[in-house]
N, C-alpha and C positions, 0 to 999 in steps of 0.2 A: 504494500500500500504506500502510495506517495503522499508527501505532506500537502496540505492545502496551499494552493497558489493564490497570490493576491488577485482580486478581480481586475479586469483590464482598465476600468476607469480610475483605479487608484494608482496605476502605473503611468498613465498618460496625464500629464498636467495640462488640463484644457483651459485653465483660467486666463491664459495669455491672449487668447483671441476673442475675448468677451468685449462687446460694445457697450453694454450697460451692466451695472452691478447692483445687487440688492443692498439697500441700507435699512437697517432695523431701528425702529424707534423704541428704545428701551422703556419708555413711559407707557406705550400701548401694548407691548408684548407681554403676554401672561404665560409664556412657555408651554402652550397647549400642544405643540409639535405637529400641528396640521401641516405646516410647511415641510417638516421632515418626512411625513408620509408621502407627499407628492413629489419631492425632489428626485429627479431621475438620476442625479449624479451622486447622491449621498453626501452632499456638501454641508448639510445642516448639522450643527452640533448643539447639544443641550448645555446651557450654562447654569449658573447658580440661580440667577434671577431672570435671565433673558437668553433666548436662543442666539447663537452666533453662526456665521457662515464661513466655511473654509474657502477662501477665494482662489486658492491654488487649483481647485477642481470645479468651481462654479463656472458654468458656461454663459450665465446671464440670460437664461431662457425666460425668466419672469413667472414661472409657474408658482413659485412660493408666494410672490406678491399677489397673484390672482386668487390664490386659495386661502390666504390669511383672513380669518373671520373678523379680526379686529383692525384690519388695514394698517398693520404695524410695519409692513415691508413696502418700500417704495423703490422703484427702479430708477437709477440715476445714470446719466451718460458718463462714461469713463473720463472723457475730456474734462468734464466739470469737476470730477473728483480730483484730478491732478491739479486743477486750479484752486482747490480748496473750497469750492462752492457746493459740493454734493449735499451735505447735511442741511445747509440753509435752504436749498431748492427742494429738498424732500420734506421740509417743514419741521425739521428737528433742530432745535437750538438749545 
């Protein structure tokens, strides 16, 4: 019997070709993990008080933002993140 091999999505770091990234509003997130259930890449991580996203593997598909019942996740353009405008434009200050 061979040892378990890592799944393909954990080997290929797909976050580098993302156009938009999810930004979580920690004031709205109640750590319900609905986003985790729907994330096709397994990029969602459970935190102590709020969910986090592993951007190394996140493709920016936006499924987590669409499925969040509290609308705590907003998709923001990567260009705006690099300019430091992402959280402000997502309504998180």
